[in-house]
Structure formats: structure tokens, C-alpha cells
C-alpha positions, -999 to +999 in steps of 0.1 A: +147-713-217+161-710-181+153-688-154+180-662-157+173-655-197+132-646-186+127-606-203+100-586-181+090-554-189+101-530-157+075-500-144+087-469-132+065-448-119+071-409-123+075-401-085+101-435-082+121-423-112+130-390-094+147-416-066+162-402-036+191-392-026+217-409+000+245-405+013+249-428+044+235-466+044+229-490+069+227-526+066+216-550+091+203-588+086+187-616+103+186-652+093+160-649+065+164-610+054+188-579+047+177-548+057+193-521+039+184-482+052+196-460+032+199-417+047+207-386+038+235-372+067+232-327+060+263-310+077+252-295+111+226-322+119+228-346+144+200-371+125+200-387+099+170-393+076+162-427+066+150-418+029+147-457+020+144-491+030+146-517+012+144-555+025+154-586+008+162-622+010+200-636+015+201-647-018+191-617-030+213-597-015+242-615-025+231-611-061+226-573-053+263-578-042+276-591-075+257-566-096+275-537-080+306-552-084+301-560-119+288-523-122+319-505-100+342-522-121+326-513-157+325-478-143+362-481-135+368-491-168+350-465-186+358-436-163+391-447-143+390-455-105+370-444-078+392-426-055+382-435-019+400-410+007+426-423+032+407-410+062+373-424+048+379-460+071+381-436+101+345-422+098+315-427+113+291-407+102+290-382+071+316-376+041+322-336+046+350-324+049+346-303+079+334-311+114+304-293+117+281-269+093+263-229+094+235-223+075 
């Protein structure tokens, strides 16, 4: 049996199972690591709050890329294409339709 077919259990604590909502990500890298910072940006707020940082080896980052591509393809096969707004390429901040928010 090769390493790709080994099975193992994954433990998920109640706290982690709740998850963290993120609508913004920053990815940086060095020769040995990829750092993924997941953040929340709220309307009318200047600062993004990083809610999770994941650090992984380049090999694992590439495996994550392939897994995301595979899962997005499965999602779109089931639910239809994920539509990206035309203006998305020009956005540099949050994916909100209004320039500022008021509480």
C-alpha cells in the first residue's frame, strides 16, 4: 500500500468545528513556506481582522491548489458555474457593493 492510500482519523474539536468566516485572503511565501492569512473585512471598517493563519510547505500548498480546483469543478458540476462579477478584477478591498458602510 502506498502513502496515498493510507487511512487515518481526523479529530475536530467543537471550537474548530464552528469555523471562521473569511472574505479576504493574503498569501505570501518564502523558499520554504507558504503563509495564508484569512481575514474578514466589514463594510465601513478600514482594517481587516486576520482570523486564521495557515503555514504550509510548498508541496502542501500545491496539493491544496489541486484539491481546490477539483472541488470547485465538482461544485460547478452540481450547482452550476460560480459567477464572478466583472468588476472583481479591479477590486483591491472587500467584496461589498457600496463604497462605505454606515451602522
